[in-house]
PDBQT receptor file of N, H, CA, C and O in Angstrom, charges set to zero:
ATOM      1  N   MET A   1       0.818  -1.187   0.000  1.00  0.00    +0.000 N 
ATOM      2  CA  MET A   1       0.000   0.000   0.000  1.00  0.00    +0.000 C 
ATOM      3  C   MET A   1       0.865   1.255   0.000  1.00  0.00    +0.000 C 
ATOM      4  O   MET A   1       0.562   2.241  -0.672  1.00  0.00    +0.000 OA
ATOM      5  N   LYS A   2       1.937   1.194   0.763  1.00  0.00    +0.000 N 
ATOM      6  H   LYS A   2       2.183   0.393   1.309  1.00  0.00    +0.000 HD
ATOM      7  CA  LYS A   2       2.807   2.368   0.849  1.00  0.00    +0.000 C 
ATOM      8  C   LYS A   2       3.378   2.710  -0.528  1.00  0.00    +0.000 C 
ATOM      9  O   LYS A   2       3.400   3.875  -0.925  1.00  0.00    +0.000 OA
ATOM     10  N   ARG A   3       3.832   1.704  -1.240  1.00  0.00    +0.000 N 
ATOM     11  H   ARG A   3       3.814   0.758  -0.918  1.00  0.00    +0.000 HD
ATOM     12  CA  ARG A   3       4.410   1.944  -2.566  1.00  0.00    +0.000 C 
ATOM     13  C   ARG A   3       3.357   2.515  -3.515  1.00  0.00    +0.000 C 
ATOM     14  O   ARG A   3       3.649   3.417  -4.301  1.00  0.00    +0.000 OA
ATOM     15  N   LEU A   4       2.152   1.996  -3.442  1.00  0.00    +0.000 N 
ATOM     16  H   LEU A   4       1.915   1.263  -2.804  1.00  0.00    +0.000 HD
ATOM     17  CA  LEU A   4       1.077   2.494  -4.290  1.00  0.00    +0.000 C 
ATOM     18  C   LEU A   4       0.812   3.966  -4.000  1.00  0.00    +0.000 C 
ATOM     19  O   LEU A   4       0.635   4.761  -4.922  1.00  0.00    +0.000 OA
ATOM     20  N   GLN A   5       0.785   4.325  -2.727  1.00  0.00    +0.000 N 
ATOM     21  H   GLN A   5       0.930   3.679  -1.978  1.00  0.00    +0.000 HD
ATOM     22  CA  GLN A   5       0.581   5.724  -2.364  1.00  0.00    +0.000 C 
ATOM     23  C   GLN A   5       1.724   6.599  -2.864  1.00  0.00    +0.000 C 
ATOM     24  O   GLN A   5       1.498   7.727  -3.300  1.00  0.00    +0.000 OA
ATOM     25  N   GLU A   6       2.945   6.087  -2.803  1.00  0.00    +0.000 N 
ATOM     26  H   GLU A   6       3.129   5.171  -2.448  1.00  0.00    +0.000 HD
ATOM     27  CA  GLU A   6       4.098   6.837  -3.313  1.00  0.00    +0.000 C 
ATOM     28  C   GLU A   6       3.942   7.128  -4.800  1.00  0.00    +0.000 C 
ATOM     29  O   GLU A   6       4.215   8.239  -5.255  1.00  0.00    +0.000 OA
ATOM     30  N   ILE A   7       3.505   6.131  -5.549  1.00  0.00    +0.000 N 
ATOM     31  H   ILE A   7       3.284   5.229  -5.179  1.00  0.00    +0.000 HD
ATOM     32  CA  ILE A   7       3.324   6.295  -6.992  1.00  0.00    +0.000 C 
ATOM     33  C   ILE A   7       2.254   7.346  -7.267  1.00  0.00    +0.000 C 
ATOM     34  O   ILE A   7       2.446   8.233  -8.098  1.00  0.00    +0.000 OA
ATOM     35  N   VAL A   8       1.137   7.243  -6.570  1.00  0.00    +0.000 N 
ATOM     36  H   VAL A   8       0.981   6.523  -5.895  1.00  0.00    +0.000 HD
ATOM     37  CA  VAL A   8       0.043   8.206  -6.763  1.00  0.00    +0.000 C 
ATOM     38  C   VAL A   8       0.521   9.619  -6.447  1.00  0.00    +0.000 C 
ATOM     39  O   VAL A   8       0.234  10.555  -7.193  1.00  0.00    +0.000 OA
ATOM     40  N   THR A   9       1.243   9.773  -5.350  1.00  0.00    +0.000 N 
ATOM     41  H   THR A   9       1.476   9.012  -4.744  1.00  0.00    +0.000 HD
ATOM     42  CA  THR A   9       1.751  11.087  -4.960  1.00  0.00    +0.000 C 
ATOM     43  C   THR A   9       2.701  11.641  -6.014  1.00  0.00    +0.000 C 
ATOM     44  O   THR A   9       2.620  12.819  -6.362  1.00  0.00    +0.000 OA
ATOM     45  N   GLN A  10       3.600  10.804  -6.525  1.00  0.00    +0.000 N 
ATOM     46  H   GLN A  10       3.666   9.847  -6.242  1.00  0.00    +0.000 HD
ATOM     47  CA  GLN A  10       4.535  11.241  -7.552  1.00  0.00    +0.000 C 
ATOM     48  C   GLN A  10       3.802  11.711  -8.806  1.00  0.00    +0.000 C 
ATOM     49  O   GLN A  10       4.170  12.719  -9.408  1.00  0.00    +0.000 OA
ATOM     50  N   ILE A  11       2.771  10.978  -9.192  1.00  0.00    +0.000 N 
ATOM     51  H   ILE A  11       2.471  10.159  -8.703  1.00  0.00    +0.000 HD
ATOM     52  CA  ILE A  11       2.017  11.343 -10.390  1.00  0.00    +0.000 C 
ATOM     53  C   ILE A  11       1.249  12.639 -10.140  1.00  0.00    +0.000 C 
ATOM     54  O   ILE A  11       1.259  13.539 -10.979  1.00  0.00    +0.000 OA
ATOM     55  N   GLU A  12       0.589  12.735  -8.998  1.00  0.00    +0.000 N 
ATOM     56  H   GLU A  12       0.581  12.004  -8.316  1.00  0.00    +0.000 HD
ATOM     57  CA  GLU A  12      -0.198  13.931  -8.686  1.00  0.00    +0.000 C 
ATOM     58  C   GLU A  12       0.673  15.184  -8.589  1.00  0.00    +0.000 C 
ATOM     59  O   GLU A  12       0.246  16.274  -8.969  1.00  0.00    +0.000 OA
ATOM     60  N   ASN A  13       1.884  15.024  -8.084  1.00  0.00    +0.000 N 
ATOM     61  H   ASN A  13       2.231  14.139  -7.775  1.00  0.00    +0.000 HD
ATOM     62  CA  ASN A  13       2.785  16.164  -7.912  1.00  0.00    +0.000 C 
ATOM     63  C   ASN A  13       3.613  16.469  -9.159  1.00  0.00    +0.000 C 
ATOM     64  O   ASN A  13       4.429  17.390  -9.165  1.00  0.00    +0.000 OA
ATOM     65  N   GLY A  14       3.394  15.690 -10.204  1.00  0.00    +0.000 N 
ATOM     66  H   GLY A  14       2.731  14.941 -10.199  1.00  0.00    +0.000 HD
ATOM     67  CA  GLY A  14       4.137  15.921 -11.441  1.00  0.00    +0.000 C 
ATOM     68  C   GLY A  14       5.598  15.532 -11.337  1.00  0.00    +0.000 C 
ATOM     69  O   GLY A  14       6.430  16.045 -12.086  1.00  0.00    +0.000 OA
ATOM     70  N   GLU A  15       5.923  14.636 -10.422  1.00  0.00    +0.000 N 
ATOM     71  H   GLU A  15       5.248  14.219  -9.813  1.00  0.00    +0.000 HD
ATOM     72  CA  GLU A  15       7.307  14.212 -10.214  1.00  0.00    +0.000 C 
ATOM     73  C   GLU A  15       7.722  13.096 -11.169  1.00  0.00    +0.000 C 
ATOM     74  O   GLU A  15       8.877  12.670 -11.165  1.00  0.00    +0.000 OA
ATOM     75  N   THR A  16       6.790  12.629 -11.977  1.00  0.00    +0.000 N 
ATOM     76  H   THR A  16       5.852  12.975 -11.979  1.00  0.00    +0.000 HD
ATOM     77  CA  THR A  16       7.070  11.536 -12.897  1.00  0.00    +0.000 C 
ATOM     78  C   THR A  16       7.077  12.082 -14.310  1.00  0.00    +0.000 C 
ATOM     79  O   THR A  16       6.095  12.664 -14.771  1.00  0.00    +0.000 OA
ATOM     80  N   ASP A  17       8.199  11.886 -14.995  1.00  0.00    +0.000 N 
ATOM     81  H   ASP A  17       8.996  11.412 -14.621  1.00  0.00    +0.000 HD
ATOM     82  CA  ASP A  17       8.244  12.359 -16.376  1.00  0.00    +0.000 C 
ATOM     83  C   ASP A  17       7.450  11.420 -17.275  1.00  0.00    +0.000 C 
ATOM     84  O   ASP A  17       7.132  10.294 -16.892  1.00  0.00    +0.000 OA
ATOM     85  N   ILE A  18       7.150  11.880 -18.424  1.00  0.00    +0.000 N 
ATOM     86  H   ILE A  18       7.409  12.794 -18.735  1.00  0.00    +0.000 HD
ATOM     87  CA  ILE A  18       6.296  11.144 -19.354  1.00  0.00    +0.000 C 
ATOM     88  C   ILE A  18       6.879   9.786 -19.721  1.00  0.00    +0.000 C 
ATOM     89  O   ILE A  18       6.138   8.836 -19.976  1.00  0.00    +0.000 OA
ATOM     90  N   ASP A  19       8.198   9.694 -19.749  1.00  0.00    +0.000 N 
ATOM     91  H   ASP A  19       8.800  10.465 -19.542  1.00  0.00    +0.000 HD
ATOM     92  CA  ASP A  19       8.845   8.431 -20.121  1.00  0.00    +0.000 C 
ATOM     93  C   ASP A  19       8.648   7.353 -19.060  1.00  0.00    +0.000 C 
ATOM     94  O   ASP A  19       8.542   6.173 -19.394  1.00  0.00    +0.000 OA
ATOM     95  N   SER A  20       8.599   7.735 -17.805  1.00  0.00    +0.000 N 
ATOM     96  H   SER A  20       8.685   8.693 -17.533  1.00  0.00    +0.000 HD
ATOM     97  CA  SER A  20       8.441   6.736 -16.748  1.00  0.00    +0.000 C 
ATOM     98  C   SER A  20       6.999   6.604 -16.276  1.00  0.00    +0.000 C 
ATOM     99  O   SER A  20       6.700   5.743 -15.449  1.00  0.00    +0.000 OA
ATOM    100  N   LEU A  21       6.106   7.438 -16.783  1.00  0.00    +0.000 N 
ATOM    101  H   LEU A  21       6.349   8.138 -17.454  1.00  0.00    +0.000 HD
ATOM    102  CA  LEU A  21       4.709   7.391 -16.368  1.00  0.00    +0.000 C 
ATOM    103  C   LEU A  21       4.071   6.039 -16.657  1.00  0.00    +0.000 C 
ATOM    104  O   LEU A  21       3.371   5.491 -15.806  1.00  0.00    +0.000 OA
ATOM    105  N   ALA A  22       4.301   5.505 -17.834  1.00  0.00    +0.000 N 
ATOM    106  H   ALA A  22       4.869   5.951 -18.525  1.00  0.00    +0.000 HD
ATOM    107  CA  ALA A  22       3.722   4.204 -18.198  1.00  0.00    +0.000 C 
ATOM    108  C   ALA A  22       4.222   3.112 -17.262  1.00  0.00    +0.000 C 
ATOM    109  O   ALA A  22       3.448   2.250 -16.847  1.00  0.00    +0.000 OA
ATOM    110  N   ALA A  23       5.482   3.139 -16.933  1.00  0.00    +0.000 N 
ATOM    111  H   ALA A  23       6.111   3.840 -17.271  1.00  0.00    +0.000 HD
ATOM    112  CA  ALA A  23       6.043   2.131 -16.027  1.00  0.00    +0.000 C 
ATOM    113  C   ALA A  23       5.431   2.261 -14.632  1.00  0.00    +0.000 C 
ATOM    114  O   ALA A  23       5.130   1.255 -13.990  1.00  0.00    +0.000 OA
ATOM    115  N   ARG A  24       5.245   3.502 -14.161  1.00  0.00    +0.000 N 
ATOM    116  H   ARG A  24       5.490   4.319 -14.683  1.00  0.00    +0.000 HD
ATOM    117  CA  ARG A  24       4.642   3.727 -12.843  1.00  0.00    +0.000 C 
ATOM    118  C   ARG A  24       3.195   3.246 -12.813  1.00  0.00    +0.000 C 
ATOM    119  O   ARG A  24       2.749   2.628 -11.846  1.00  0.00    +0.000 OA
ATOM    120  N   LEU A  25       2.466   3.544 -13.899  1.00  0.00    +0.000 N 
ATOM    121  H   LEU A  25       2.828   4.046 -14.684  1.00  0.00    +0.000 HD
ATOM    122  CA  LEU A  25       1.076   3.111 -13.972  1.00  0.00    +0.000 C 
ATOM    123  C   LEU A  25       0.970   1.584 -14.022  1.00  0.00    +0.000 C 
ATOM    124  O   LEU A  25       0.071   0.997 -13.419  1.00  0.00    +0.000 OA
ATOM    125  N   LYS A  26       1.884   0.956 -14.735  1.00  0.00    +0.000 N 
ATOM    126  H   LYS A  26       2.614   1.433 -15.225  1.00  0.00    +0.000 HD
ATOM    127  CA  LYS A  26       1.895  -0.510 -14.802  1.00  0.00    +0.000 C 
ATOM    128  C   LYS A  26       2.185  -1.091 -13.423  1.00  0.00    +0.000 C 
ATOM    129  O   LYS A  26       1.532  -2.045 -13.000  1.00  0.00    +0.000 OA
ATOM    130  N   GLU A  27       3.151  -0.528 -12.730  1.00  0.00    +0.000 N 
ATOM    131  H   GLU A  27       3.682   0.247 -13.073  1.00  0.00    +0.000 HD
ATOM    132  CA  GLU A  27       3.483  -0.996 -11.381  1.00  0.00    +0.000 C 
ATOM    133  C   GLU A  27       2.294  -0.797 -10.444  1.00  0.00    +0.000 C 
ATOM    134  O   GLU A  27       1.979  -1.679  -9.645  1.00  0.00    +0.000 OA
ATOM    135  N   ALA A  28       1.640   0.348 -10.538  1.00  0.00    +0.000 N 
ATOM    136  H   ALA A  28       1.896   1.065 -11.186  1.00  0.00    +0.000 HD
ATOM    137  CA  ALA A  28       0.480   0.627  -9.689  1.00  0.00    +0.000 C 
ATOM    138  C   ALA A  28      -0.628  -0.385  -9.958  1.00  0.00    +0.000 C 
ATOM    139  O   ALA A  28      -1.263  -0.881  -9.026  1.00  0.00    +0.000 OA
ATOM    140  N   ARG A  29      -0.855  -0.686 -11.215  1.00  0.00    +0.000 N 
ATOM    141  H   ARG A  29      -0.340  -0.283 -11.972  1.00  0.00    +0.000 HD
ATOM    142  CA  ARG A  29      -1.893  -1.661 -11.575  1.00  0.00    +0.000 C 
ATOM    143  C   ARG A  29      -1.567  -3.039 -10.993  1.00  0.00    +0.000 C 
ATOM    144  O   ARG A  29      -2.459  -3.729 -10.501  1.00  0.00    +0.000 OA
ATOM    145  N   GLN A  30      -0.320  -3.435 -11.046  1.00  0.00    +0.000 N 
ATOM    146  H   GLN A  30       0.405  -2.874 -11.446  1.00  0.00    +0.000 HD
ATOM    147  CA  GLN A  30       0.089  -4.718 -10.483  1.00  0.00    +0.000 C 
ATOM    148  C   GLN A  30      -0.122  -4.740  -8.969  1.00  0.00    +0.000 C 
ATOM    149  O   GLN A  30      -0.556  -5.749  -8.413  1.00  0.00    +0.000 OA
ATOM    150  N   LEU A  31       0.184  -3.636  -8.313  1.00  0.00    +0.000 N 
ATOM    151  H   LEU A  31       0.537  -2.817  -8.765  1.00  0.00    +0.000 HD
ATOM    152  CA  LEU A  31      -0.013  -3.552  -6.869  1.00  0.00    +0.000 C 
ATOM    153  C   LEU A  31      -1.497  -3.609  -6.506  1.00  0.00    +0.000 C 
ATOM    154  O   LEU A  31      -1.875  -4.259  -5.531  1.00  0.00    +0.000 OA
ATOM    155  N   VAL A  32      -2.325  -2.940  -7.279  1.00  0.00    +0.000 N 
ATOM    156  H   VAL A  32      -2.018  -2.413  -8.071  1.00  0.00    +0.000 HD
ATOM    157  CA  VAL A  32      -3.771  -2.976  -7.033  1.00  0.00    +0.000 C 
ATOM    158  C   VAL A  32      -4.295  -4.399  -7.218  1.00  0.00    +0.000 C 
ATOM    159  O   VAL A  32      -5.082  -4.884  -6.405  1.00  0.00    +0.000 OA
ATOM    160  N   ASP A  33      -3.865  -5.058  -8.271  1.00  0.00    +0.000 N 
ATOM    161  H   ASP A  33      -3.225  -4.665  -8.931  1.00  0.00    +0.000 HD
ATOM    162  CA  ASP A  33      -4.282  -6.446  -8.509  1.00  0.00    +0.000 C 
ATOM    163  C   ASP A  33      -3.844  -7.355  -7.369  1.00  0.00    +0.000 C 
ATOM    164  O   ASP A  33      -4.614  -8.204  -6.921  1.00  0.00    +0.000 OA
ATOM    165  N   PHE A  34      -2.612  -7.183  -6.898  1.00  0.00    +0.000 N 
ATOM    166  H   PHE A  34      -1.987  -6.493  -7.262  1.00  0.00    +0.000 HD
ATOM    167  CA  PHE A  34      -2.094  -7.983  -5.793  1.00  0.00    +0.000 C 
ATOM    168  C   PHE A  34      -2.940  -7.774  -4.535  1.00  0.00    +0.000 C 
ATOM    169  O   PHE A  34      -3.321  -8.735  -3.867  1.00  0.00    +0.000 OA
ATOM    170  N   CYS A  35      -3.224  -6.522  -4.224  1.00  0.00    +0.000 N 
ATOM    171  H   CYS A  35      -2.914  -5.741  -4.766  1.00  0.00    +0.000 HD
ATOM    172  CA  CYS A  35      -4.027  -6.211  -3.031  1.00  0.00    +0.000 C 
ATOM    173  C   CYS A  35      -5.437  -6.777  -3.150  1.00  0.00    +0.000 C 
ATOM    174  O   CYS A  35      -5.984  -7.305  -2.183  1.00  0.00    +0.000 OA
ATOM    175  N   ARG A  36      -6.016  -6.664  -4.332  1.00  0.00    +0.000 N 
ATOM    176  H   ARG A  36      -5.571  -6.235  -5.118  1.00  0.00    +0.000 HD
ATOM    177  CA  ARG A  36      -7.364  -7.189  -4.562  1.00  0.00    +0.000 C 
ATOM    178  C   ARG A  36      -7.392  -8.697  -4.348  1.00  0.00    +0.000 C 
ATOM    179  O   ARG A  36      -8.315  -9.216  -3.721  1.00  0.00    +0.000 OA
ATOM    180  N   GLU A  37      -6.397  -9.399  -4.860  1.00  0.00    +0.000 N 
ATOM    181  H   GLU A  37      -5.647  -8.977  -5.370  1.00  0.00    +0.000 HD
ATOM    182  CA  GLU A  37      -6.328 -10.849  -4.687  1.00  0.00    +0.000 C 
ATOM    183  C   GLU A  37      -6.211 -11.213  -3.210  1.00  0.00    +0.000 C 
ATOM    184  O   GLU A  37      -6.876 -12.137  -2.741  1.00  0.00    +0.000 OA
ATOM    185  N   LYS A  38      -5.366 -10.489  -2.478  1.00  0.00    +0.000 N 
ATOM    186  H   LYS A  38      -4.825  -9.739  -2.859  1.00  0.00    +0.000 HD
ATOM    187  CA  LYS A  38      -5.193 -10.761  -1.049  1.00  0.00    +0.000 C 
ATOM    188  C   LYS A  38      -6.501 -10.536  -0.289  1.00  0.00    +0.000 C 
ATOM    189  O   LYS A  38      -6.883 -11.347   0.555  1.00  0.00    +0.000 OA
ATOM    190  N   LEU A  39      -7.179  -9.438  -0.591  1.00  0.00    +0.000 N 
ATOM    191  H   LEU A  39      -6.869  -8.779  -1.276  1.00  0.00    +0.000 HD
ATOM    192  CA  LEU A  39      -8.434  -9.132   0.083  1.00  0.00    +0.000 C 
ATOM    193  C   LEU A  39      -9.495 -10.187  -0.213  1.00  0.00    +0.000 C 
ATOM    194  O   LEU A  39     -10.242 -10.586   0.680  1.00  0.00    +0.000 OA
ATOM    195  N   THR A  40      -9.562 -10.632  -1.444  1.00  0.00    +0.000 N 
ATOM    196  H   THR A  40      -8.955 -10.308  -2.170  1.00  0.00    +0.000 HD
ATOM    197  CA  THR A  40     -10.527 -11.660  -1.817  1.00  0.00    +0.000 C 
ATOM    198  C   THR A  40     -10.237 -12.954  -1.064  1.00  0.00    +0.000 C 
ATOM    199  O   THR A  40     -11.156 -13.612  -0.577  1.00  0.00    +0.000 OA
ATOM    200  N   LYS A  41      -8.974 -13.316  -0.971  1.00  0.00    +0.000 N 
ATOM    201  H   LYS A  41      -8.227 -12.782  -1.367  1.00  0.00    +0.000 HD
ATOM    202  CA  LYS A  41      -8.592 -14.533  -0.262  1.00  0.00    +0.000 C 
ATOM    203  C   LYS A  41      -8.960 -14.445   1.212  1.00  0.00    +0.000 C 
ATOM    204  O   LYS A  41      -9.506 -15.393   1.776  1.00  0.00    +0.000 OA
ATOM    205  N   VAL A  42      -8.666 -13.321   1.833  1.00  0.00    +0.000 N 
ATOM    206  H   VAL A  42      -8.223 -12.551   1.375  1.00  0.00    +0.000 HD
ATOM    207  CA  VAL A  42      -8.979 -13.140   3.247  1.00  0.00    +0.000 C 
ATOM    208  C   VAL A  42     -10.490 -13.151   3.453  1.00  0.00    +0.000 C 
ATOM    209  O   VAL A  42     -10.979 -13.752   4.410  1.00  0.00    +0.000 OA
ATOM    210  N   GLU A  43     -11.227 -12.501   2.573  1.00  0.00    +0.000 N 
ATOM    211  H   GLU A  43     -10.830 -12.013   1.795  1.00  0.00    +0.000 HD
ATOM    212  CA  GLU A  43     -12.685 -12.483   2.678  1.00  0.00    +0.000 C 
ATOM    213  C   GLU A  43     -13.251 -13.900   2.626  1.00  0.00    +0.000 C 
ATOM    214  O   GLU A  43     -14.136 -14.248   3.407  1.00  0.00    +0.000 OA
ATOM    215  N   THR A  44     -12.747 -14.705   1.716  1.00  0.00    +0.000 N 
ATOM    216  H   THR A  44     -12.028 -14.422   1.080  1.00  0.00    +0.000 HD
ATOM    217  CA  THR A  44     -13.186 -16.088   1.589  1.00  0.00    +0.000 C 
ATOM    218  C   THR A  44     -12.873 -16.872   2.856  1.00  0.00    +0.000 C 
ATOM    219  O   THR A  44     -13.708 -17.638   3.337  1.00  0.00    +0.000 OA
ATOM    220  N   GLU A  45     -11.687 -16.688   3.392  1.00  0.00    +0.000 N 
ATOM    221  H   GLU A  45     -11.008 -16.066   3.002  1.00  0.00    +0.000 HD
ATOM    222  CA  GLU A  45     -11.298 -17.388   4.613  1.00  0.00    +0.000 C 
ATOM    223  C   GLU A  45     -12.177 -16.982   5.795  1.00  0.00    +0.000 C 
ATOM    224  O   GLU A  45     -12.577 -17.832   6.590  1.00  0.00    +0.000 OA
ATOM    225  N   VAL A  46     -12.478 -15.699   5.912  1.00  0.00    +0.000 N 
ATOM    226  H   VAL A  46     -12.153 -15.008   5.266  1.00  0.00    +0.000 HD
ATOM    227  CA  VAL A  46     -13.321 -15.218   7.003  1.00  0.00    +0.000 C 
ATOM    228  C   VAL A  46     -14.728 -15.794   6.870  1.00  0.00    +0.000 C 
ATOM    229  O   VAL A  46     -15.308 -16.243   7.859  1.00  0.00    +0.000 OA
ATOM    230  N   LYS A  47     -15.282 -15.785   5.657  1.00  0.00    +0.000 N 
ATOM    231  H   LYS A  47     -14.811 -15.420   4.854  1.00  0.00    +0.000 HD
ATOM    232  CA  LYS A  47     -16.618 -16.355   5.443  1.00  0.00    +0.000 C 
ATOM    233  C   LYS A  47     -16.649 -17.832   5.819  1.00  0.00    +0.000 C 
ATOM    234  O   LYS A  47     -17.601 -18.305   6.439  1.00  0.00    +0.000 OA
ATOM    235  N   THR A  48     -15.602 -18.550   5.441  1.00  0.00    +0.000 N 
ATOM    236  H   THR A  48     -14.828 -18.166   4.937  1.00  0.00    +0.000 HD
ATOM    237  CA  THR A  48     -15.522 -19.973   5.758  1.00  0.00    +0.000 C 
ATOM    238  C   THR A  48     -15.508 -20.179   7.271  1.00  0.00    +0.000 C 
ATOM    239  O   THR A  48     -16.204 -21.049   7.794  1.00  0.00    +0.000 OA
ATOM    240  N   LEU A  49     -14.715 -19.378   7.960  1.00  0.00    +0.000 N 
ATOM    241  H   LEU A  49     -14.150 -18.671   7.535  1.00  0.00    +0.000 HD
ATOM    242  CA  LEU A  49     -14.651 -19.497   9.417  1.00  0.00    +0.000 C 
ATOM    243  C   LEU A  49     -15.964 -19.147  10.083  1.00  0.00    +0.000 C 
ATOM    244  O   LEU A  49     -16.360 -19.793  11.053  1.00  0.00    +0.000 OA
ATOM    245  N   LEU A  50     -16.641 -18.133   9.576  1.00  0.00    +0.000 N 
ATOM    246  H   LEU A  50     -16.318 -17.608   8.789  1.00  0.00    +0.000 HD
ATOM    247  CA  LEU A  50     -17.916 -17.722  10.174  1.00  0.00    +0.000 C 
ATOM    248  C   LEU A  50     -19.036 -18.712   9.899  1.00  0.00    +0.000 C 
ATOM    249  O   LEU A  50     -19.972 -18.825  10.691  1.00  0.00    +0.000 OA
ATOM    250  N   GLU A  51     -18.952 -19.426   8.793  1.00  0.00    +0.000 N 
ATOM    251  H   GLU A  51     -18.192 -19.334   8.149  1.00  0.00    +0.000 HD
ATOM    252  CA  GLU A  51     -19.981 -20.382   8.419  1.00  0.00    +0.000 C 
ATOM    253  C   GLU A  51     -19.716 -21.767   8.996  1.00  0.00    +0.000 C 
ATOM    254  O   GLU A  51     -20.590 -22.633   8.943  1.00  0.00    +0.000 OA
ATOM    255  N   ALA A  52     -18.541 -21.986   9.538  1.00  0.00    +0.000 N 
ATOM    256  H   ALA A  52     -17.831 -21.283   9.581  1.00  0.00    +0.000 HD
ATOM    257  CA  ALA A  52     -18.187 -23.299  10.083  1.00  0.00    +0.000 C 
ATOM    258  C   ALA A  52     -19.047 -23.595  11.313  1.00  0.00    +0.000 C 
ATOM    259  O   ALA A  52     -19.328 -22.699  12.109  1.00  0.00    +0.000 OA
ATOM    260  N   PRO A  53     -19.462 -24.853  11.463  1.00  0.00    +0.000 N 
ATOM    261  CA  PRO A  53     -20.249 -25.225  12.650  1.00  0.00    +0.000 C 
ATOM    262  C   PRO A  53     -19.446 -25.003  13.921  1.00  0.00    +0.000 C 
ATOM    263  O   PRO A  53     -18.247 -25.280  13.970  1.00  0.00    +0.000 OA
ATOM    264  N   LYS A  54     -20.105 -24.512  14.923  1.00  0.00    +0.000 N 
ATOM    265  H   LYS A  54     -21.078 -24.287  14.883  1.00  0.00    +0.000 HD
ATOM    266  CA  LYS A  54     -19.439 -24.254  16.200  1.00  0.00    +0.000 C 
ATOM    267  C   LYS A  54     -19.485 -25.499  17.061  1.00  0.00    +0.000 C 
ATOM    268  O   LYS A  54     -20.520 -26.159  17.154  1.00  0.00    +0.000 OA
ATOM    269  N   PRO A  55     -18.367 -25.820  17.689  1.00  0.00    +0.000 N 
ATOM    270  CA  PRO A  55     -18.308 -27.053  18.508  1.00  0.00    +0.000 C 
ATOM    271  C   PRO A  55     -19.158 -26.956  19.750  1.00  0.00    +0.000 C 
ATOM    272  O   PRO A  55     -19.214 -27.902  20.535  1.00  0.00    +0.000 OA
TER     273      PRO A  55
């Protein structure tokens, strides 16, 4: 998350030149995808635990 925020800040502040913008956007997209996958996995695990029969 920290790296993603750094990328967003750099883009918003104009600290990224046009040549590296595509690379930054690609990296940001990969980070978003990674986070989304992790959240989905955790959500599934939590649902499984909550639906499990209680002893």
